[in-house]
Backbone of each chain as nested JSON, in Angstrom:
{
  "chains": [
    {"id": "A", "residues": [
      {"number": 1, "name": "PHE", "atoms": {"N": [0.775, -1.137, 0.102], "CA": [0.073, -0.075, -0.131], "C": [0.847, 1.183, 0.006]}},
      {"number": 2, "name": "SER", "atoms": {"N": [0.758, 1.831, -0.944], "CA": [1.528, 3.156, -1.034], "C": [0.806, 4.325, -0.705]}},
      {"number": 3, "name": "TYR", "atoms": {"N": [1.357, 5.143, 0.1], "CA": [0.68, 6.429, 0.792], "C": [0.423, 7.568, -0.363]}},
      {"number": 4, "name": "PHE", "atoms": {"N": [1.399, 7.553, -1.368], "CA": [1.156, 8.745, -2.265], "C": [0.6, 8.501, -3.537]}},
      {"number": 5, "name": "ALA", "atoms": {"N": [-0.052, 7.485, -3.721], "CA": [-0.694, 7.147, -5.004], "C": [-2.132, 6.833, -4.874]}},
      {"number": 6, "name": "PHE", "atoms": {"N": [-3.091, 7.683, -4.345], "CA": [-4.289, 7.609, -4.254], "C": [-4.962, 7.741, -5.641]}},
      {"number": 7, "name": "ASN", "atoms": {"N": [-5.927, 7.024, -6.034], "CA": [-6.711, 7.337, -7.157], "C": [-7.832, 8.329, -6.783]}},
      {"number": 8, "name": "ASN", "atoms": {"N": [-8.882, 8.814, -7.494], "CA": [-9.675, 9.727, -7.221], "C": [-10.698, 9.273, -6.158]}},
      {"number": 9, "name": "ALA", "atoms": {"N": [-11.032, 7.993, -6.359], "CA": [-12.081, 7.612, -5.562], "C": [-11.709, 7.462, -4.162]}},
      {"number": 10, "name": "GLU", "atoms": {"N": [-10.327, 6.905, -3.899], "CA": [-9.651, 6.681, -2.626], "C": [-9.476, 8.262, -1.909]}},
      {"number": 11, "name": "ALA", "atoms": {"N": [-9.059, 9.126, -2.705], "CA": [-8.771, 10.3, -2.228], "C": [-10.123, 11.065, -1.666]}},
      {"number": 12, "name": "ALA", "atoms": {"N": [-11.132, 10.856, -2.455], "CA": [-12.64, 11.359, -2.158], "C": [-12.985, 10.682, -0.785]}},
      {"number": 13, "name": "GLU", "atoms": {"N": [-12.729, 9.488, -0.726], "CA": [-13.219, 8.803, 0.391], "C": [-12.409, 9.283, 1.65]}},
      {"number": 14, "name": "LEU", "atoms": {"N": [-11.132, 9.228, 1.37], "CA": [-10.254, 9.672, 2.759], "C": [-10.81, 11.176, 3.045]}},
      {"number": 15, "name": "GLN", "atoms": {"N": [-10.972, 12.079, 2.016], "CA": [-11.589, 13.388, 2.525], "C": [-12.781, 13.337, 3.264]}},
      {"number": 16, "name": "ARG", "atoms": {"N": [-13.711, 12.421, 2.766], "CA": [-15.025, 12.212, 3.548], "C": [-14.766, 11.676, 4.825]}},
      {"number": 17, "name": "LEU", "atoms": {"N": [-13.891, 10.92, 5.313], "CA": [-13.697, 10.477, 6.437], "C": [-13.025, 11.366, 7.238]}},
      {"number": 18, "name": "ILE", "atoms": {"N": [-12.109, 12.163, 6.722], "CA": [-11.458, 13.196, 7.553], "C": [-12.624, 14.227, 7.828]}},
      {"number": 19, "name": "ALA", "atoms": {"N": [-13.456, 14.748, 7.146], "CA": [-14.492, 15.636, 7.327], "C": [-15.269, 15.038, 8.419]}},
      {"number": 20, "name": "VAL", "atoms": {"N": [-15.698, 13.833, 8.415], "CA": [-16.554, 13.223, 9.632], "C": [-15.784, 13.333, 10.802]}},
      {"number": 21, "name": "GLU", "atoms": {"N": [-14.465, 12.844, 10.816], "CA": [-13.616, 13.006, 11.986], "C": [-13.555, 14.349, 12.533]}},
      {"number": 22, "name": "GLN", "atoms": {"N": [-13.462, 15.391, 11.724], "CA": [-13.511, 16.829, 12.078], "C": [-14.519, 17.187, 12.761]}},
      {"number": 23, "name": "GLN", "atoms": {"N": [-15.678, 16.687, 12.151], "CA": [-17.068, 17.251, 12.702], "C": [-17.252, 16.474, 14.101]}},
      {"number": 24, "name": "LYS", "atoms": {"N": [-16.768, 15.406, 14.184], "CA": [-17.109, 14.785, 15.602], "C": [-15.985, 15.398, 16.581]}},
      {"number": 25, "name": "ALA", "atoms": {"N": [-14.824, 15.824, 16.141], "CA": [-13.729, 16.46, 17.084], "C": [-14.526, 17.803, 17.569]}},
      {"number": 26, "name": "GLN", "atoms": {"N": [-14.986, 18.539, 16.537], "CA": [-15.625, 19.826, 16.782], "C": [-16.823, 19.785, 17.86]}},
      {"number": 27, "name": "PHE", "atoms": {"N": [-17.707, 18.721, 17.463], "CA": [-18.745, 18.61, 18.588], "C": [-18.164, 18.357, 19.947]}},
      {"number": 28, "name": "GLN", "atoms": {"N": [-17.347, 17.501, 20.066], "CA": [-16.72, 17.02, 21.355], "C": [-16.038, 18.364, 21.949]}},
      {"number": 29, "name": "ALA", "atoms": {"N": [-15.508, 19.18, 21.193], "CA": [-14.843, 20.562, 21.572], "C": [-16.065, 21.246, 22.251]}},
      {"number": 30, "name": "GLN", "atoms": {"N": [-17.095, 21.295, 21.567], "CA": [-18.268, 22.162, 22.117], "C": [-18.564, 21.785, 23.276]}},
      {"number": 31, "name": "VAL", "atoms": {"N": [-19.026, 20.298, 23.417], "CA": [-19.384, 19.582, 24.799], "C": [-18.519, 20.092, 25.84]}},
      {"number": 32, "name": "HIS", "atoms": {"N": [-17.108, 19.846, 25.413], "CA": [-16.173, 20.314, 26.646], "C": [-16.384, 21.602, 27.005]}},
      {"number": 33, "name": "ASN", "atoms": {"N": [-16.362, 22.664, 26.119], "CA": [-16.378, 24.04, 26.249], "C": [-17.685, 24.462, 27.176]}},
      {"number": 34, "name": "PHE", "atoms": {"N": [-18.783, 23.758, 26.776], "CA": [-20.106, 24.074, 27.351], "C": [-20.181, 23.549, 28.895]}},
      {"number": 35, "name": "THR", "atoms": {"N": [-19.413, 22.284, 29.033], "CA": [-19.383, 21.777, 30.423], "C": [-18.497, 22.587, 31.215]}},
      {"number": 36, "name": "ASP", "atoms": {"N": [-17.441, 23.243, 30.74], "CA": [-16.662, 24.231, 31.487], "C": [-17.387, 25.225, 32.055]}},
      {"number": 37, "name": "VAL", "atoms": {"N": [-17.986, 26.088, 30.992], "CA": [-18.543, 27.141, 31.149], "C": [-19.805, 27.093, 32.209]}},
      {"number": 38, "name": "CYS", "atoms": {"N": [-20.739, 26.033, 31.929], "CA": [-21.971, 25.873, 32.548], "C": [-21.69, 25.3, 34.073]}},
      {"number": 39, "name": "TRP", "atoms": {"N": [-20.601, 24.485, 34.17], "CA": [-20.229, 24.003, 35.456], "C": [-19.964, 25.182, 36.352]}},
      {"number": 40, "name": "ASP", "atoms": {"N": [-19.123, 26.085, 35.957], "CA": [-18.782, 27.402, 36.599], "C": [-20.037, 28.203, 37.12]}},
      {"number": 41, "name": "LYS", "atoms": {"N": [-21.0, 28.323, 36.224], "CA": [-22.183, 29.091, 36.418], "C": [-23.233, 28.375, 37.371]}},
      {"number": 42, "name": "CYS", "atoms": {"N": [-23.325, 27.08, 37.08], "CA": [-24.343, 26.414, 37.701], "C": [-23.996, 25.614, 38.934]}},
      {"number": 43, "name": "MET", "atoms": {"N": [-22.973, 25.027, 39.155], "CA": [-22.496, 24.203, 40.232], "C": [-22.184, 24.942, 41.44]}},
      {"number": 44, "name": "ASP", "atoms": {"N": [-22.865, 24.853, 42.57], "CA": [-22.315, 25.306, 43.771], "C": [-21.345, 24.5, 44.318]}},
      {"number": 45, "name": "LYS", "atoms": {"N": [-21.725, 24.051, 45.552], "CA": [-20.896, 22.826, 46.197], "C": [-21.474, 21.485, 45.616]}},
      {"number": 46, "name": "PRO", "atoms": {"N": [-20.725, 20.691, 45.05], "CA": [-21.187, 19.384, 44.41], "C": [-21.65, 18.518, 45.546]}},
      {"number": 47, "name": "SER", "atoms": {"N": [-22.83, 18.007, 45.386], "CA": [-23.388, 17.066, 46.328], "C": [-23.612, 15.616, 45.674]}},
      {"number": 48, "name": "SER", "atoms": {"N": [-24.328, 14.901, 46.26], "CA": [-24.157, 13.343, 45.816], "C": [-25.195, 13.089, 44.719]}},
      {"number": 49, "name": "LYS", "atoms": {"N": [-25.87, 14.114, 44.155], "CA": [-26.464, 13.753, 42.982], "C": [-26.685, 15.068, 42.206]}},
      {"number": 50, "name": "LEU", "atoms": {"N": [-27.012, 15.188, 40.947], "CA": [-27.29, 16.219, 40.002], "C": [-28.792, 16.601, 40.469]}},
      {"number": 51, "name": "ASP", "atoms": {"N": [-29.08, 17.691, 41.183], "CA": [-30.541, 17.957, 41.367], "C": [-31.124, 18.824, 40.392]}},
      {"number": 52, "name": "SER", "atoms": {"N": [-32.62, 18.925, 40.428], "CA": [-33.294, 19.3, 39.362], "C": [-32.862, 20.854, 39.069]}},
      {"number": 53, "name": "ARG", "atoms": {"N": [-32.586, 21.472, 40.199], "CA": [-32.396, 23.019, 40.072], "C": [-31.16, 23.191, 39.28]}},
      {"number": 54, "name": "THR", "atoms": {"N": [-30.054, 22.346, 39.495], "CA": [-28.929, 22.37, 38.731], "C": [-28.965, 22.0, 37.421]}},
      {"number": 55, "name": "GLU", "atoms": {"N": [-29.918, 21.06, 37.193], "CA": [-30.247, 20.65, 35.621], "C": [-30.839, 21.75, 34.853]}},
      {"number": 56, "name": "THR", "atoms": {"N": [-31.753, 22.342, 35.491], "CA": [-32.615, 23.371, 34.776], "C": [-31.591, 24.519, 34.656]}},
      {"number": 57, "name": "CYS", "atoms": {"N": [-30.657, 24.823, 35.492], "CA": [-29.671, 25.935, 35.257], "C": [-28.735, 25.395, 34.036]}},
      {"number": 58, "name": "LEU", "atoms": {"N": [-28.408, 24.276, 34.045], "CA": [-27.518, 23.863, 32.772], "C": [-28.369, 23.981, 31.476]}},
      {"number": 59, "name": "VAL", "atoms": {"N": [-29.652, 23.643, 31.476], "CA": [-30.386, 23.74, 30.252], "C": [-30.412, 25.288, 29.844]}},
      {"number": 60, "name": "SER", "atoms": {"N": [-30.781, 26.22, 31.017], "CA": [-30.781, 27.631, 30.603], "C": [-29.463, 28.076, 30.147]}},
      {"number": 61, "name": "CYS", "atoms": {"N": [-28.371, 27.622, 31.007], "CA": [-26.968, 28.022, 30.46], "C": [-26.652, 27.924, 28.99]}},
      {"number": 62, "name": "LEU", "atoms": {"N": [-26.931, 26.45, 28.516], "CA": [-26.804, 26.212, 27.13], "C": [-27.444, 27.129, 26.215]}},
      {"number": 63, "name": "GLU", "atoms": {"N": [-28.798, 27.241, 26.402], "CA": [-29.736, 28.108, 25.501], "C": [-29.205, 29.463, 25.62]}},
      {"number": 64, "name": "ARG", "atoms": {"N": [-28.851, 30.054, 26.745], "CA": [-28.631, 31.378, 26.856], "C": [-27.126, 31.856, 26.165]}},
      {"number": 65, "name": "PHE", "atoms": {"N": [-26.345, 30.638, 26.313], "CA": [-25.02, 31.083, 25.618], "C": [-25.024, 30.924, 24.216]}},
      {"number": 66, "name": "ILE", "atoms": {"N": [-25.945, 30.054, 23.747], "CA": [-26.299, 30.103, 22.103], "C": [-26.958, 31.514, 21.791]}},
      {"number": 67, "name": "ASP", "atoms": {"N": [-27.737, 31.918, 22.588], "CA": [-28.513, 33.186, 22.172], "C": [-27.556, 34.289, 22.152]}},
      {"number": 68, "name": "THR", "atoms": {"N": [-26.656, 34.285, 23.329], "CA": [-25.443, 35.308, 23.415], "C": [-24.598, 35.279, 22.344]}},
      {"number": 69, "name": "THR", "atoms": {"N": [-24.305, 34.107, 21.725], "CA": [-23.367, 33.912, 20.555], "C": [-24.093, 34.612, 19.452]}},
      {"number": 70, "name": "LEU", "atoms": {"N": [-25.424, 34.254, 19.13], "CA": [-26.117, 34.706, 18.126], "C": [-26.257, 36.329, 18.107]}},
      {"number": 71, "name": "THR", "atoms": {"N": [-26.571, 36.728, 19.162], "CA": [-26.651, 38.346, 19.473], "C": [-25.47, 39.056, 19.183]}},
      {"number": 72, "name": "ILE", "atoms": {"N": [-24.367, 38.512, 19.65], "CA": [-23.08, 39.044, 19.282], "C": [-22.688, 39.027, 17.837]}},
      {"number": 73, "name": "THR", "atoms": {"N": [-22.914, 37.94, 17.243], "CA": [-22.596, 37.682, 15.838], "C": [-23.259, 38.682, 15.078]}},
      {"number": 74, "name": "ASN", "atoms": {"N": [-24.683, 38.719, 15.205], "CA": [-25.505, 39.569, 14.566], "C": [-25.018, 41.071, 14.757]}},
      {"number": 75, "name": "ARG", "atoms": {"N": [-24.693, 41.492, 15.939], "CA": [-24.275, 42.76, 16.225], "C": [-22.889, 43.194, 15.588]}},
      {"number": 76, "name": "PHE", "atoms": {"N": [-21.956, 42.079, 15.52], "CA": [-20.833, 42.456, 14.774], "C": [-20.999, 42.604, 13.459]}},
      {"number": 77, "name": "THR", "atoms": {"N": [-22.018, 41.725, 12.805], "CA": [-22.157, 41.653, 11.479], "C": [-22.661, 43.096, 10.879]}},
      {"number": 78, "name": "GLN", "atoms": {"N": [-23.561, 43.665, 11.896], "CA": [-24.233, 44.912, 11.495], "C": [-23.2, 45.903, 11.607]}},
      {"number": 79, "name": "MET", "atoms": {"N": [-22.289, 45.877, 12.579], "CA": [-21.019, 46.807, 12.653], "C": [-20.324, 46.762, 11.559]}},
      {"number": 80, "name": "VAL", "atoms": {"N": [-19.953, 45.668, 10.993], "CA": [-19.025, 45.594, 9.884], "C": [-19.7, 46.135, 8.638]}},
      {"number": 81, "name": "GLN", "atoms": {"N": [-21.047, 45.725, 8.435], "CA": [-21.722, 46.193, 7.245], "C": [-21.949, 47.599, 7.25]}},
      {"number": 82, "name": "LYS", "atoms": {"N": [-22.186, 48.328, 8.445], "CA": [-22.343, 49.61, 8.417], "C": [-20.89, 50.389, 8.237]}},
      {"number": 83, "name": "GLY", "atoms": {"N": [-19.822, 49.791, 8.726], "CA": [-18.572, 50.549, 8.65], "C": [-17.661, 50.157, 7.389]}},
      {"number": 84, "name": "ALA", "atoms": {"N": [-18.341, 49.3, 6.523], "CA": [-17.472, 48.947, 5.375], "C": [-17.376, 50.092, 4.407]}},
      {"number": 85, "name": "HIS", "atoms": {"N": [-16.134, 50.453, 3.967], "CA": [-16.122, 51.419, 3.021], "C": [-15.828, 51.013, 1.475]}}
    ]},
    {"id": "B", "residues": [
      {"number": 1, "name": "MET", "atoms": {"N": [16.747, 0.558, 8.582], "CA": [15.302, 0.356, 8.637], "C": [14.468, 0.907, 7.391]}},
      {"number": 2, "name": "ASP", "atoms": {"N": [13.543, 0.009, 6.889], "CA": [12.711, 0.593, 5.793], "C": [11.534, 1.599, 6.314]}},
      {"number": 3, "name": "ASN", "atoms": {"N": [11.064, 2.197, 5.507], "CA": [9.895, 3.281, 5.768], "C": [8.89, 2.611, 6.555]}},
      {"number": 4, "name": "GLN", "atoms": {"N": [8.497, 1.278, 6.258], "CA": [7.319, 0.828, 6.859], "C": [7.751, 0.182, 8.237]}},
      {"number": 5, "name": "GLY", "atoms": {"N": [8.801, 0.161, 8.627], "CA": [9.367, -0.429, 10.112], "C": [8.357, 0.343, 11.151]}},
      {"number": 6, "name": "VAL", "atoms": {"N": [8.351, 1.789, 11.246], "CA": [8.001, 2.477, 12.181], "C": [6.414, 2.143, 12.509]}},
      {"number": 7, "name": "THR", "atoms": {"N": [5.698, 2.113, 11.373], "CA": [4.138, 1.942, 11.441], "C": [3.713, 0.6, 11.649]}},
      {"number": 8, "name": "THR", "atoms": {"N": [4.661, -0.297, 11.309], "CA": [4.04, -1.654, 11.342], "C": [4.643, -2.545, 12.446]}},
      {"number": 9, "name": "ASP", "atoms": {"N": [5.551, -1.919, 13.437], "CA": [6.063, -2.508, 14.49], "C": [5.136, -2.641, 15.719]}},
      {"number": 10, "name": "PRO", "atoms": {"N": [4.617, -3.958, 15.941], "CA": [3.406, -4.038, 16.927], "C": [3.903, -3.634, 18.321]}},
      {"number": 11, "name": "GLN", "atoms": {"N": [5.153, -4.003, 18.595], "CA": [5.726, -3.61, 20.142], "C": [5.624, -1.979, 20.19]}},
      {"number": 12, "name": "LEU", "atoms": {"N": [6.21, -1.246, 19.009], "CA": [6.204, 0.008, 19.284], "C": [4.821, 0.778, 19.311]}},
      {"number": 13, "name": "GLN", "atoms": {"N": [3.916, 0.211, 18.477], "CA": [2.546, 0.606, 18.388], "C": [1.97, 0.446, 19.749]}},
      {"number": 14, "name": "GLN", "atoms": {"N": [2.198, -0.678, 20.537], "CA": [1.607, -0.81, 21.733], "C": [2.104, 0.139, 22.677]}},
      {"number": 15, "name": "PHE", "atoms": {"N": [3.559, 0.235, 22.619], "CA": [4.001, 1.325, 23.539], "C": [3.54, 2.738, 23.406]}},
      {"number": 16, "name": "ILE", "atoms": {"N": [3.412, 2.954, 22.088], "CA": [2.741, 4.417, 21.834], "C": [1.515, 4.464, 22.389]}},
      {"number": 17, "name": "GLU", "atoms": {"N": [0.6, 3.555, 22.326], "CA": [-0.807, 3.346, 22.778], "C": [-0.56, 3.625, 24.319]}},
      {"number": 18, "name": "ILE", "atoms": {"N": [0.266, 2.871, 25.007], "CA": [0.158, 2.812, 26.524], "C": [0.59, 4.196, 26.898]}},
      {"number": 19, "name": "GLU", "atoms": {"N": [1.554, 4.923, 26.374], "CA": [2.063, 6.12, 26.681], "C": [0.994, 7.254, 26.303]}},
      {"number": 20, "name": "SER", "atoms": {"N": [0.213, 7.016, 25.397], "CA": [-0.978, 7.784, 25.026], "C": [-1.886, 7.92, 26.174]}},
      {"number": 21, "name": "GLN", "atoms": {"N": [-2.183, 6.678, 26.527], "CA": [-3.157, 6.6, 27.451], "C": [-2.86, 7.211, 28.823]}},
      {"number": 22, "name": "LYS", "atoms": {"N": [-1.569, 6.794, 29.311], "CA": [-1.061, 7.47, 30.396], "C": [-1.209, 8.991, 30.223]}},
      {"number": 23, "name": "GLN", "atoms": {"N": [-0.723, 9.522, 29.266], "CA": [-0.856, 11.133, 29.012], "C": [-2.294, 11.59, 29.198]}},
      {"number": 24, "name": "ARG", "atoms": {"N": [-3.226, 10.759, 28.465], "CA": [-4.88, 11.194, 28.598], "C": [-5.161, 11.137, 30.079]}},
      {"number": 25, "name": "PHE", "atoms": {"N": [-4.897, 10.094, 30.773], "CA": [-5.248, 9.938, 32.272], "C": [-4.738, 11.23, 32.966]}},
      {"number": 26, "name": "GLN", "atoms": {"N": [-3.32, 11.342, 32.89], "CA": [-2.801, 12.505, 33.72], "C": [-3.279, 13.674, 33.354]}},
      {"number": 27, "name": "GLN", "atoms": {"N": [-3.917, 14.054, 32.166], "CA": [-4.442, 15.315, 31.744], "C": [-5.924, 15.433, 32.405]}},
      {"number": 28, "name": "LEU", "atoms": {"N": [-6.612, 14.199, 32.607], "CA": [-7.825, 14.248, 33.154], "C": [-7.69, 14.463, 34.579]}},
      {"number": 29, "name": "VAL", "atoms": {"N": [-6.64, 13.692, 35.247], "CA": [-6.268, 13.965, 36.714], "C": [-5.98, 15.523, 36.956]}},
      {"number": 30, "name": "HIS", "atoms": {"N": [-5.295, 16.203, 36.122], "CA": [-4.956, 17.5, 36.347], "C": [-6.115, 18.556, 36.146]}},
      {"number": 31, "name": "GLN", "atoms": {"N": [-6.91, 18.189, 35.105], "CA": [-8.238, 18.992, 34.964], "C": [-9.067, 18.845, 36.142]}},
      {"number": 32, "name": "MET", "atoms": {"N": [-9.334, 17.69, 36.548], "CA": [-10.376, 17.404, 37.735], "C": [-9.612, 18.298, 39.07]}},
      {"number": 33, "name": "THR", "atoms": {"N": [-8.401, 17.947, 39.285], "CA": [-7.898, 18.485, 40.235], "C": [-8.331, 20.075, 40.423]}},
      {"number": 34, "name": "GLU", "atoms": {"N": [-7.902, 20.658, 39.151], "CA": [-8.078, 22.182, 39.078], "C": [-9.524, 22.498, 39.432]}},
      {"number": 35, "name": "VAL", "atoms": {"N": [-10.679, 21.715, 38.595], "CA": [-11.911, 22.022, 38.682], "C": [-12.483, 21.9, 40.172]}},
      {"number": 36, "name": "CYS", "atoms": {"N": [-11.953, 20.708, 40.791], "CA": [-12.741, 20.494, 42.232], "C": [-11.841, 21.285, 43.216]}},
      {"number": 37, "name": "TRP", "atoms": {"N": [-10.702, 21.607, 43.018], "CA": [-10.166, 22.531, 44.125], "C": [-10.95, 23.917, 44.09]}},
      {"number": 38, "name": "GLU", "atoms": {"N": [-11.167, 24.267, 42.977], "CA": [-11.868, 25.557, 42.959], "C": [-13.239, 25.361, 43.698]}},
      {"number": 39, "name": "LYS", "atoms": {"N": [-14.013, 24.216, 43.416], "CA": [-15.301, 23.966, 44.162], "C": [-15.35, 23.698, 45.602]}},
      {"number": 40, "name": "CYS", "atoms": {"N": [-14.274, 22.896, 45.972], "CA": [-14.41, 22.245, 47.363], "C": [-13.402, 22.818, 48.351]}},
      {"number": 41, "name": "MET", "atoms": {"N": [-12.411, 23.538, 47.932], "CA": [-11.462, 23.885, 48.862], "C": [-11.687, 25.307, 49.378]}},
      {"number": 42, "name": "ASP", "atoms": {"N": [-11.926, 25.62, 50.592], "CA": [-12.307, 26.954, 51.045], "C": [-10.912, 27.326, 51.435]}},
      {"number": 43, "name": "LYS", "atoms": {"N": [-10.711, 27.782, 52.788], "CA": [-9.434, 28.161, 53.16], "C": [-8.444, 26.866, 53.485]}},
      {"number": 44, "name": "PRO", "atoms": {"N": [-7.393, 26.548, 52.879], "CA": [-6.669, 25.37, 53.194], "C": [-6.285, 25.41, 54.692]}},
      {"number": 45, "name": "GLY", "atoms": {"N": [-6.562, 24.175, 55.306], "CA": [-6.156, 24.054, 56.764], "C": [-4.985, 23.165, 56.795]}},
      {"number": 46, "name": "PRO", "atoms": {"N": [-5.03, 22.712, 58.075], "CA": [-3.617, 21.861, 58.314], "C": [-3.834, 20.343, 57.727]}},
      {"number": 47, "name": "LYS", "atoms": {"N": [-5.008, 20.125, 57.571], "CA": [-5.118, 18.664, 56.788], "C": [-6.337, 18.67, 55.886]}},
      {"number": 48, "name": "LEU", "atoms": {"N": [-6.306, 17.558, 55.069], "CA": [-7.556, 17.376, 54.129], "C": [-8.734, 16.612, 55.069]}},
      {"number": 49, "name": "ASP", "atoms": {"N": [-9.67, 17.709, 55.487], "CA": [-10.693, 17.019, 56.247], "C": [-11.768, 16.234, 55.499]}},
      {"number": 50, "name": "SER", "atoms": {"N": [-12.472, 15.495, 56.179], "CA": [-13.469, 14.465, 55.457], "C": [-14.57, 15.26, 54.658]}},
      {"number": 51, "name": "ARG", "atoms": {"N": [-15.011, 16.253, 55.142], "CA": [-15.94, 17.068, 54.475], "C": [-15.326, 17.39, 53.081]}},
      {"number": 52, "name": "THR", "atoms": {"N": [-14.166, 17.939, 53.054], "CA": [-13.584, 18.321, 51.609], "C": [-13.451, 17.028, 50.835]}},
      {"number": 53, "name": "GLU", "atoms": {"N": [-12.951, 15.931, 51.461], "CA": [-12.963, 14.712, 50.751], "C": [-14.058, 14.346, 50.158]}},
      {"number": 54, "name": "VAL", "atoms": {"N": [-15.109, 14.473, 50.793], "CA": [-16.476, 14.032, 50.192], "C": [-16.842, 14.841, 49.216]}},
      {"number": 55, "name": "CYS", "atoms": {"N": [-16.583, 16.119, 49.208], "CA": [-16.796, 17.104, 48.273], "C": [-15.966, 16.77, 46.946]}},
      {"number": 56, "name": "PHE", "atoms": {"N": [-14.748, 16.443, 46.973], "CA": [-14.046, 15.786, 45.885], "C": [-14.696, 14.603, 45.099]}},
      {"number": 57, "name": "VAL", "atoms": {"N": [-15.118, 13.845, 46.055], "CA": [-15.786, 12.544, 45.453], "C": [-16.985, 13.047, 44.585]}},
      {"number": 58, "name": "ASN", "atoms": {"N": [-17.747, 13.744, 45.245], "CA": [-18.904, 14.263, 44.463], "C": [-18.678, 15.04, 43.281]}},
      {"number": 59, "name": "CYS", "atoms": {"N": [-17.725, 16.04, 43.672], "CA": [-17.402, 16.873, 42.412], "C": [-17.009, 15.933, 41.234]}},
      {"number": 60, "name": "VAL", "atoms": {"N": [-16.203, 15.028, 41.293], "CA": [-15.796, 14.219, 39.999], "C": [-16.982, 13.602, 39.529]}},
      {"number": 61, "name": "GLU", "atoms": {"N": [-17.718, 13.086, 40.223], "CA": [-19.07, 12.241, 39.769], "C": [-20.001, 13.357, 39.23]}},
      {"number": 62, "name": "ARG", "atoms": {"N": [-20.19, 14.392, 39.762], "CA": [-21.202, 15.393, 39.19], "C": [-20.455, 16.093, 37.857]}},
      {"number": 63, "name": "PHE", "atoms": {"N": [-19.324, 16.034, 37.89], "CA": [-18.781, 16.801, 36.657], "C": [-18.932, 15.934, 35.354]}},
      {"number": 64, "name": "ILE", "atoms": {"N": [-18.864, 14.546, 35.894], "CA": [-19.053, 13.527, 34.731], "C": [-20.596, 13.401, 34.338]}},
      {"number": 65, "name": "ASP", "atoms": {"N": [-21.299, 13.539, 35.36], "CA": [-22.846, 13.614, 35.081], "C": [-23.281, 14.889, 34.407]}},
      {"number": 66, "name": "THR", "atoms": {"N": [-22.601, 16.045, 34.657], "CA": [-22.904, 17.152, 34.001], "C": [-22.403, 17.232, 32.418]}},
      {"number": 67, "name": "SER", "atoms": {"N": [-21.25, 16.54, 32.445], "CA": [-20.736, 16.407, 30.958], "C": [-21.833, 15.718, 30.158]}},
      {"number": 68, "name": "GLN", "atoms": {"N": [-22.216, 14.633, 30.781], "CA": [-23.182, 13.621, 30.221], "C": [-24.521, 14.272, 29.888]}},
      {"number": 69, "name": "PHE", "atoms": {"N": [-24.781, 15.101, 30.648], "CA": [-26.28, 15.786, 30.819], "C": [-26.01, 16.813, 29.509]}},
      {"number": 70, "name": "ILE", "atoms": {"N": [-25.049, 17.575, 29.325], "CA": [-24.845, 18.436, 28.285], "C": [-24.805, 17.83, 27.066]}},
      {"number": 71, "name": "LEU", "atoms": {"N": [-23.946, 16.741, 26.973], "CA": [-23.97, 15.902, 25.648], "C": [-25.314, 15.536, 25.24]}},
      {"number": 72, "name": "ASN", "atoms": {"N": [-26.158, 14.951, 26.029], "CA": [-27.346, 14.652, 25.731], "C": [-28.251, 15.622, 25.243]}},
      {"number": 73, "name": "ARG", "atoms": {"N": [-28.204, 16.812, 25.762], "CA": [-28.876, 17.902, 25.532], "C": [-28.59, 18.531, 24.197]}},
      {"number": 74, "name": "LEU", "atoms": {"N": [-27.179, 18.583, 23.871], "CA": [-26.733, 18.962, 22.615], "C": [-27.225, 18.144, 21.668]}},
      {"number": 75, "name": "GLU", "atoms": {"N": [-27.032, 16.711, 21.687], "CA": [-27.67, 15.867, 20.681], "C": [-28.974, 16.073, 20.507]}},
      {"number": 76, "name": "GLN", "atoms": {"N": [-29.773, 16.275, 21.495], "CA": [-31.191, 16.298, 21.323], "C": [-31.38, 17.583, 20.63]}},
      {"number": 77, "name": "THR", "atoms": {"N": [-30.695, 18.81, 20.949], "CA": [-30.907, 20.087, 20.176], "C": [-30.623, 19.801, 18.725]}},
      {"number": 78, "name": "GLN", "atoms": {"N": [-29.401, 19.028, 18.422], "CA": [-29.074, 18.941, 17.12], "C": [-30.042, 18.047, 16.328]}},
      {"number": 79, "name": "ARG", "atoms": {"N": [-30.841, 17.214, 16.983], "CA": [-31.812, 16.29, 16.194], "C": [-32.813, 17.276, 15.91]}},
      {"number": 80, "name": "SER", "atoms": {"N": [-33.359, 18.034, 16.808], "CA": [-34.63, 18.694, 16.43], "C": [-34.362, 20.104, 15.577]}},
      {"number": 81, "name": "ARG", "atoms": {"N": [-33.182, 20.649, 15.878], "CA": [-32.876, 21.886, 15.361], "C": [-31.852, 21.729, 14.539]}},
      {"number": 82, "name": "GLY", "atoms": {"N": [-31.713, 21.298, 13.325], "CA": [-30.598, 20.968, 12.56], "C": [-29.707, 22.223, 12.393]}},
      {"number": 83, "name": "THR", "atoms": {"N": [-30.051, 23.425, 12.344], "CA": [-29.145, 24.612, 12.093], "C": [-28.363, 24.871, 13.148]}},
      {"number": 84, "name": "PHE", "atoms": {"N": [-28.403, 24.073, 14.35], "CA": [-27.512, 24.417, 15.575], "C": [-26.007, 24.54, 15.084]}},
      {"number": 85, "name": "SER", "atoms": {"N": [-25.598, 23.593, 14.353], "CA": [-24.223, 23.232, 14.016], "C": [-23.753, 24.278, 13.349]}},
      {"number": 86, "name": "GLU", "atoms": {"N": [-24.678, 24.94, 12.567], "CA": [-24.254, 25.963, 11.588], "C": [-23.841, 27.473, 12.188]}},
      {"number": 87, "name": "THR", "atoms": {"N": [-24.696, 27.593, 13.359], "CA": [-24.426, 28.799, 14.256], "C": [-23.216, 28.731, 15.094]}},
      {"number": 88, "name": "MET", "atoms": {"N": [-22.811, 27.538, 15.323], "CA": [-21.8, 27.273, 16.393], "C": [-20.447, 27.11, 15.925]}},
      {"number": 89, "name": "THR", "atoms": {"N": [-20.254, 26.794, 14.775], "CA": [-19.072, 26.106, 14.226], "C": [-18.239, 26.99, 13.289]}},
      {"number": 90, "name": "ASP", "atoms": {"N": [-18.306, 28.465, 13.543], "CA": [-17.613, 29.356, 12.943], "C": [-16.292, 29.731, 13.793]}}
    ]}
  ]
}
């Protein structure tokens, strides 16, 4: 098996596999980021189980973080569009 | 040694796999130590009392629970709202 003589079909398949792995990695990175952010916001002193108040906070945290990202994205887009010469 | 020697030596492969595993484990330990130190350690005293120890145990377990909870929630969101990944992956 030679590493440097892919035919088109093999190259396309490899690209597809790489894209899938990249997507998986990106998703995992998001999960880790959200876990860090929302752990800080929602977890007081860790207890013997995940109570419903904490779970509610985690859900809110996820949703508000996404809202915030969208709001800031839109704002910046507006600023760029207005300021573009 | 020919070019294929590095990637097909099973002993070397296993060695690399074990070292990678050790590295991942150490990384996890460091991360959890940092996270749970923040949550559980008030003013450090002359010894690690049992209340703090219990907190550490809870901390690790709840962190895993939280991680899993968020994973499930995101998967749920992705299934119902397909555009989620478009807004978050730039």
